[in-house]
N, C-alpha and C positions, 0 to 999 in steps of 0.2 A: 204204489206199494201193493204187493201181492196179498189178496184176501186170504183169511184163515182157511176157508174151505178149499181153495186152490192149493194151499200148502199141504193140506192133508193128503191130497191126491198124489203129491210127489213122493210119499212114503209108501213102500210096497205093501206092508201088512195092513190089515183092517184095524181101524182105531175104534175100540169099544169102551174104553174107560178114560177118565181124566189123566190117570198116570201114563197110559199109552200115548195120549195126546201130548203130554209134557215131553215124553221121551222122543216123540217124532219131531217136535219143534226144536228141542235142544240139539238133536241130530242135524236138522236143517240149518240151524244157526251156525254150527261148526262147519258144515259143508259150504255155506255162503262165505264164511271167513276164509276158508282155504282157497275159494275161487276169487278172493279179493273183491267181493261184492259187499262193501261196507254197510250201505244203507239197509239192505235186506238182512244182513247178519245181525245188525243192532236191533232192528224192528222185531225180528223173529225171536231173538234172545229175550227181548223185553216181554213178548207175548208168553214165552215159556216161563219166565219168572212170575208173571202175573198168575198163570194157571197153577204154578207150584205153590204160591202163597195162598191161593184160594183152596187148595186141595190138601196140603200137608201141614203138619205142626211146624212152628217157627224154627225148631232145631233139626228138622228132617234133613237127611243127607241130600235129597233132591233139590232142596232150596239152596243148600251150600253149593251144589254143583251148578245150579243156574246162576247164582251170584258170581261164581268163579268164571263161568263161560262169558258172562256179560263183561266182567272186568277185563278179561283177556282180549275180548273183541274191541272194547274201547281203547285199550292200550295199543293194539295193532294199528288201529286207524287214527292214531294221534290225538285221541280225546283224553288227554292226561288227567285233567281234573276229575272227570267222571270215573276213569279207571281207578284212581286213588281212592275215591269215595267207596267204590264197590269192593276193592280189595280190603279196605277197613271193615266193611260189613262181612265179608267172607271170613276174615280172621276172628271177628267177634263171635259169629255163629259157630265156627269150627272149634274154637276154644271151649265153648259150652258142650258141643257134641262129642269131641274127641279128647279134650284135655289139652293143657298148655304144652306138654312135651311129646305130642304125638307126631308120627311121620307125616300125617296129613297137614298139620300146621307147618312143618318144615318145608313141604313142597309148595304150599301157598306163599310162605315167606320168600322162598327162592324166586317165584314168579313176580312177586311184588318188588323185590330188590332189582330185578331186571328192568322193570318199568322205571324205578327211581333213578337207575343209572342213566337211562336214556334221557331223563329230565335233568341230569347233572346234579341230582341230590345224592352226592357221593357218601356223605357221612351216614345219612339215613339208610342207604342201601347197604353200607358196610355193617351197620348194627344188625339189620335183618339177616344178612348172610352169616354173620357170626352166630346168631341165635339158631338159624337153620342148621348150620354145620354142627353146632354143639348137640342139638337134638339127634341128628342122624348118626353122629359118632356114638352116642349112648345106645341107640337102637340097633345099629348095624355093625358097630365096631369101627376102628380107626383106619382100616385098610380096605374098605369096601368100594367097588367101582362107582356106586351111586353117589359117592362123596365128591367125585372129581369135578363135576360141573360147578359146585359151590366153591371148591378149593381154587379152581382157576379164576372164577369171578372175583373172589377175594384177592387173589394175587394181582389181577389186573387193576383193582382199586388201589392197592398199595403202590403199584407201578405208577399210576396217575398221580399219586401223592408224593412221588419221589422218595418212597421208602423201600429202596431196593433190597435192603437187608431183611425185610419181611416178605417181599414179593418172591425173591429167588428161591428160598426154601419151599414155598408153597408150589411153585411150578415144578420143582424137583420132586416133591412129594406126589403131585398129581401124575407126573410121568411114571414114577416108580409103581404106583398103584396099578395103572393100566398094564405096564410091562409085566408085573407079577401075576396078574389075573388073566391077561389076554395074550401075552407073549410080546416080544420086542418088535415084531413085524406087523402088528395089527394096525389098521387104518386109524383107529381111535388114538393110538400113540402119536401118529402123525398130526392129528388135530391139536393135541396138547403142545407138541413141538412147535407148531406154527405160532401158537399164542406166546410161547416162551421166546421164540425168535423175534416176534414183534416187540416184546418187552426189551430185548437187547437192542433192537434197531432204534427204538425210541430213546434209549440211553446212549446212542451213537457208538455202541460196541458192535461194529459191523462184522468183524471177524467171527465173533460168537454167533451172531444172528445168521450169518451165511452158512456156518456149519450145521445149525439146526434146520434151516430151510432145506438144505441139501439132504440131510438125513430123512426129513419128512418126504421129500420127493422120492428117494430110494425106496422107502417103505411102500408108497403108493404105486410105484412102478412094479414092484414085486407082487403087490396084491391085485392090481388091475391090468397090468400090461403097460407098454410104453405109448399106446395110442388111445387111451381112455380119457373121457372128459374129466374124471376125478383127479387127474394129474395136472390139469390146466392151471388151477389156482397155485400149485407149487411152482410151476414154471413162471407164472406172473410174479410171484413173490421174489423169486431169485432174480428175475430180470429187473424189477424195480430197485432191488438192493444194489445190483451191479451198476445200474444207471446212476444211483445216488453216489456211489464211490468213484464214478468217472470211467468205469469199464464199459464203454458204449458198445463196442463190437460184440462182446459176450452177451450183453443185455439184448442186443438185436437178435442174436441167434435164439435165445430163449423165447422172446416174443414171437418170432417167426414160427418156431416149433409149436407154440401154443395155438397160433392162428391156423396152421396146417391141420392140427388135430381137430380143432373146432369145425373147420370147413368139412373135413372128412366125415365127422360124426353127424353134423346137423345140416349139411348142405350149404350153398353159398348165400342164402337169403334169410338166415336165422338171426335173431337178436343176439345170440351168443357170439356169432361171427362178427357182428357189428362191434361188440365190446372188444373182441380180440384185435380187430383192425384198428380200433380207436386207440388202443395202447401204443401201437406202432406209430400212428399219426402223431400222438402227443410227443413221443420220443423224437421223431424226425423234426417236428416243429421246434422243440427245445434245442436241437442240434443245429437248427438253421438249414436243414436238408429239405427245403420246401418242394423240390421237384419229386423227391421220393414220397413225400407226404400227399401230394396232389391226387394221384389215382386212388390211393387207399381211402382218403377222406371222401372222395366222390362216391366210392363204393359203399362206405359206411352210411353216408347220407341217403343214398338210394335205397339201401335195405330198410332204414328207419322210416323213410317216407312211405314205403309199401306197408309197413307194419302200423304206423301211426297216422298216416295221411300227411299231406303237404302243409297243413296249417296247424300242426300241433306245436305248442310252445316248447316241448321237449327237444325239438330240432335246433333250438337256438344255439347251443354250444357248438354243434357241427357246422352251422351256417357261419358262425363267427370264425371258426377254424378255416373254412373255405375262403372267407373274405380276406383273412390274414395271409393265407397261402397265395392267393391270386395277386395281392398287393406286392408280395415279395418276389414273385416271378414275373412281374410286369404285365399281367393280364388285367388291365385296369377296367375294361368293359365288364368282365365277369365279376371283378371285385365290386363294382357299382351295383350289378344285378343282385348279388348276394346281400349287399348292404340294404337295398330296397326291400328284399324279402324280410330281413331282420326288422326293419322299421315297421312293415305291415303287421308282422306277427306281434310285435310289442303293442301296436295300436289296438289290435284285436283283443289282446290280453286286458288292457286297461279299460276298453269299452265294455267288457263283460263284468267288470267289478262294480 
């Protein structure tokens, strides 16, 4: 673990006070979080909190910030129990500092609700979102764009609870707010439309879902152009839906377009290219078109081996695909070779535990 003095050197400005040291450590913790360096992020955030508690009064905003930083880092790296504990501490301190109905409380509740949703604590998340939304409506009004994230999250909860009569008006409200404030062609409108379409797809209302996915694609094409990486998720959404309803030829066309854009933007050996090709592989395997799948699966595996190394457990799904493909096209020697790699990877995984 990096020592405190070494961490100080990573910050450009000279550190002369404890408050400046706290600011530097909190900045570094967030930096490590963004870099997916979980151990350093947690340790640095803990150091920042310790200094904050030694330096500031119990209800000081810097302590609240430190608690919130640590809670979010724990949440990101899957330490749910610790995250819940620290979100509770954040809320307790923030209520004393800002009051029960402050915008700060609303933002913390929204973050806490997001964590609870990931932990399948749906009712607890719903309660926090309702409280957060109520506060924000009082402080910002009922038609403010900052409400949309909470409205959509609440709509998704109702969707999961099969309460479509409550979910649909919320999705419509969220869309309307963005359209009124940002215009009908803004990419944020497309983001809400994707969520709305997913709701319809889960209800097996495929026609409605398809219309919204296509509308989202049109918005992104107008905003970014027809060969921008931001339109790739829309292409994949439409392709997956077409595949679901049995329109395989049109699905293939959308997946191929997504792959071509990704290759053009990122080059042939990028992880995003591997993801795009893997969508095609999965479709061809599902269709029994194993000879179509073979070269793409080999290309996907080659990309990921260069990124992760040949002995990374994350390669297992691709190796299984290759083994299945080789079996079905009669290349049994290659099938056996992939099966042996799978076996060795599994043995290495278990030996490390």
